[in-house]
C-alpha positions as CSV (number, residue, x, y, z in Angstrom):
1,M,-35.7,17.5,23.1
2,N,-33.6,17.0,19.6
3,A,-35.5,15.3,17.2
4,L,-32.1,14.9,15.4
5,Y,-30.6,13.1,18.8
6,F,-33.4,10.3,18.2
7,A,-33.2,9.7,14.5
8,L,-29.3,8.7,14.8
9,V,-30.4,6.2,17.9
10,A,-33.2,4.9,15.4
11,A,-30.4,4.6,12.9
12,A,-28.3,2.1,14.5
13,A,-30.3,0.3,14.7
14,N,-30.6,-0.7,11.4
15,V,-26.8,-1.1,11.4
16,V,-28.1,-3.6,14.9
17,G,-31.0,-5.7,12.5
18,A,-28.2,-5.6,9.3
19,L,-25.4,-7.3,11.6
20,A,-27.4,-10.1,13.6
21,V,-27.6,-11.3,9.9
22,V,-23.9,-10.9,8.6
23,R,-22.9,-12.8,11.8
24,H,-25.7,-15.8,10.7
25,E,-27.1,-14.7,14.7
26,R,-30.1,-17.5,14.5
27,R,-31.3,-16.1,18.4
28,S,-31.1,-13.0,17.5
29,L,-32.7,-13.5,14.0
30,T,-35.6,-15.3,16.3
31,V,-36.0,-12.4,19.0
32,I,-36.3,-10.0,16.3
33,E,-38.5,-11.6,14.2
34,T,-41.0,-10.9,17.5
35,F,-39.6,-7.6,17.3
36,M,-41.9,-7.9,13.7
37,A,-45.0,-8.5,15.5
38,F,-44.8,-6.1,18.8
39,G,-43.5,-2.9,16.6
40,A,-46.2,-3.5,14.1
41,G,-49.3,-3.5,17.0
42,Y,-47.1,-0.5,19.0
43,M,-46.7,1.1,15.3
44,L,-51.0,0.8,14.4
45,A,-51.6,2.1,17.6
46,V,-49.8,4.8,17.7
47,A,-50.6,5.9,14.2
48,L,-54.9,5.1,14.1
49,V,-54.5,6.9,18.1
50,E,-52.2,9.0,18.1
51,V,-50.5,10.7,14.7
52,A,-53.9,10.7,12.2
53,P,-56.3,12.4,15.2
54,E,-53.3,14.8,15.3
55,A,-53.0,15.0,11.8
56,W,-56.6,15.6,10.9
57,A,-57.2,18.4,13.7
58,R,-54.0,20.7,12.5
59,G,-55.6,20.3,8.9
60,G,-58.2,19.3,6.9
61,Q,-56.4,18.1,4.4
62,A,-54.7,15.3,6.0
63,P,-57.1,12.7,5.2
64,L,-55.3,13.2,1.6
65,Y,-52.0,13.4,2.9
66,M,-52.3,10.1,4.6
67,L,-53.6,8.2,1.4
68,L,-50.3,10.0,0.2
69,G,-48.0,8.9,2.0
70,Y,-48.9,4.8,2.2
71,L,-49.8,4.6,-1.8
72,A,-45.9,6.3,-2.1
73,V,-44.6,3.3,-0.1
74,H,-46.3,0.5,-1.5
75,F,-45.9,1.7,-4.7
76,T,-41.6,2.4,-3.7
77,Q,-41.5,-0.8,-2.3
78,H,-43.7,-3.0,-4.7
79,A,-44.8,-2.0,-7.8
80,F,-41.6,-0.8,-8.1
81,V,-39.7,-3.2,-6.9
82,P,-39.4,-6.9,-7.8
83,H,-38.8,-8.8,-4.8
84,F,-39.1,-6.8,-1.6
85,H,-40.4,-8.4,2.0
86,F,-39.1,-7.8,5.3
87,G,-37.4,-10.4,7.7
88,E,-34.6,-12.5,6.6
89,E,-34.3,-13.2,2.3
90,T,-33.1,-16.8,2.2
91,H,-33.5,-16.5,-1.2
92,R,-31.4,-16.4,-4.3
93,V,-32.2,-12.4,-5.5
94,S,-30.7,-10.8,-8.6
95,A,-28.0,-8.2,-7.9
96,G,-31.1,-5.3,-9.3
97,A,-33.4,-5.9,-7.2
98,G,-31.6,-5.7,-4.6
99,L,-30.6,-2.3,-5.8
100,T,-34.0,-1.2,-6.2
101,A,-35.4,-3.3,-2.5
102,L,-32.0,-0.2,-1.3
103,I,-34.6,2.6,-3.3
104,G,-37.7,1.7,-2.1
105,L,-36.8,1.7,1.7
106,L,-34.7,4.5,1.2
107,L,-38.1,6.8,0.5
108,H,-39.6,4.4,3.8
109,T,-36.8,5.4,6.1
110,F,-36.7,8.9,4.8
111,F,-40.1,9.5,6.3
112,D,-39.5,7.4,9.7
113,G,-37.1,10.7,10.0
114,V,-40.1,13.1,9.0
115,A,-42.3,10.9,11.6
116,I,-39.9,11.8,14.0
117,A,-39.3,15.3,13.5
118,S,-42.9,15.6,13.1
119,G,-44.0,14.6,16.0
120,F,-41.4,16.4,18.2
121,A,-42.5,19.6,15.8
122,V,-46.0,18.7,17.7
123,S,-45.2,18.1,21.6
124,S,-42.1,16.2,23.2
125,E,-45.0,13.4,23.9
126,L,-45.8,12.7,20.6
127,G,-42.1,12.7,19.6
128,L,-41.9,10.2,21.7
129,L,-44.1,7.7,21.0
130,L,-43.6,8.1,17.4
131,F,-40.1,7.6,17.9
132,L,-40.4,4.2,20.1
133,A,-42.8,3.2,16.5
134,V,-39.9,3.8,14.3
135,F,-37.3,2.1,16.5
136,L,-39.2,-1.3,17.0
137,H,-39.2,-2.5,13.5
138,K,-35.5,-0.8,12.4
139,L,-34.7,-3.6,13.8
140,P,-36.3,-6.1,11.2
141,E,-35.9,-3.2,8.4
142,G,-32.3,-4.0,8.6
143,V,-32.9,-7.5,8.9
144,A,-34.6,-7.4,5.4
145,M,-31.8,-4.8,3.7
146,A,-29.1,-6.6,4.6
147,S,-30.4,-10.0,3.8
148,V,-31.4,-8.9,0.8
149,A,-28.1,-7.6,-0.1
150,L,-26.0,-10.6,0.5
151,A,-28.8,-13.1,-1.9
152,S,-28.3,-10.7,-4.4
153,G,-24.5,-11.7,-4.3
154,Q,-22.7,-8.5,-2.1
155,G,-20.4,-9.3,0.6
156,R,-21.2,-8.3,4.0
157,R,-19.6,-5.0,3.5
158,R,-22.0,-3.7,1.6
159,A,-24.5,-5.4,2.9
160,L,-23.8,-3.2,5.7
161,L,-23.3,-0.6,4.1
162,A,-27.0,-0.4,2.7
163,A,-27.9,-0.8,5.6
164,G,-25.9,2.4,6.9
165,A,-27.6,4.0,4.0
166,L,-31.4,4.3,5.6
167,G,-30.0,5.0,8.7
168,I,-29.0,8.1,7.0
169,A,-32.2,8.2,5.3
170,T,-33.7,9.1,8.3
171,I,-31.4,12.0,9.5
172,V,-31.9,13.6,6.3
173,G,-36.2,13.2,7.0
174,V,-35.4,14.7,10.4
175,V,-32.9,17.8,8.9
176,L,-35.4,18.3,5.7
177,T,-38.7,18.3,8.0
178,D,-37.2,21.1,10.1
179,T,-36.2,23.4,7.1
180,L,-38.9,22.7,4.4
181,A,-42.4,24.4,5.0
182,P,-44.4,21.6,3.3
183,L,-43.3,19.0,5.0
184,Q,-43.9,20.7,8.3
185,A,-47.2,21.1,7.2
186,H,-47.8,18.1,6.0
187,G,-45.4,15.7,7.4
188,L,-47.3,14.6,10.2
189,A,-50.3,13.2,7.6
190,L,-48.0,11.6,5.4
191,S,-46.3,9.6,8.3
192,A,-49.1,9.1,9.0
193,G,-49.9,6.8,6.1
194,V,-46.6,5.2,5.8
195,T,-46.7,4.3,9.2
196,I,-49.8,2.5,9.2
197,Y,-48.5,1.1,5.7
198,V,-45.3,0.1,7.4
199,A,-47.2,-2.2,10.0
200,A,-50.1,-3.2,8.4
201,S,-49.0,-3.8,4.7
202,N,-45.6,-5.2,5.0
203,L,-45.1,-6.4,9.4
204,V,-48.5,-7.8,9.6
205,P,-48.2,-10.3,6.2
206,E,-44.9,-11.5,7.1
207,F,-45.8,-13.3,10.3
208,Q,-49.8,-14.4,9.8
209,G,-48.9,-17.4,8.4
210,K,-46.8,-19.1,11.3
211,H,-48.7,-20.9,13.9
212,G,-49.1,-20.7,17.6
213,W,-49.4,-18.0,19.9
214,R,-46.8,-16.2,20.4
215,M,-46.7,-13.9,17.3
216,P,-50.2,-13.0,18.0
217,L,-49.6,-12.7,21.5
218,A,-46.5,-10.2,20.2
219,L,-49.3,-8.2,18.4
220,L,-51.4,-7.4,20.7
221,G,-48.6,-6.8,23.2
222,G,-47.3,-3.7,21.4
223,S,-50.4,-2.3,21.1
224,V,-51.2,-2.3,25.1
225,A,-47.2,-1.7,25.1
226,F,-47.8,1.4,23.5
227,F,-51.0,2.5,25.9
228,L,-48.2,2.0,28.2
229,S,-45.4,3.9,27.1
230,K,-48.3,6.7,26.3
231,V,-48.9,7.3,30.2
232,V,-45.2,7.2,31.0
233,V,-44.1,9.6,29.1
234,E,-47.3,11.5,30.4
235,A,-46.7,11.0,33.4
236,G,-42.3,12.0,32.9
237,M,-43.0,15.4,30.7
238,R,-45.4,17.3,33.6
């Protein structure tokens, strides 16, 4: 299977999430919010059950690169970016905050592409599971980028272009993983660290304070969906 095709689909989800913001589709945004919790559950499961053990089996330095992946996303999104969170931005932010949010997310989305390519380099089954993990958080990612762009005074066109840039970074991640030896060797471990960070440190805090059962059940549902998709994918590849 060609990882680039799946990266294109994932990149398109960034733009779909941005469209929900610029068109003020409140129902779509509510659905995407649920996707955030569902995606977090799925990402945690795939990272801890599939990606981390596979990366560890392929090299003794995998834990180090997992930590590097985790820290890289933290510093780009929170140490260097003064104002960033997943989900819709409802407060006015400066133009500089909008730009730094874009820069921070570009590294993250680059590693989305690295994850997809690294997964397919191991097996079609792992590639598909990682693609699903990436795809599920692409919608809230597009929402976050477009809403920050609008809150920083940018127009709808620039908000969509910013979301499109995230998609392009994902595609670049696939292309470079296929050509650069360091990413071929350590991309899976880096992706595990990035995936754990995005799920546990980006997505989960966004809905921890919400009342009711919808979000916790969506988180649990995402983890259950991983195991179901694993069975389906493995059966389909036989």
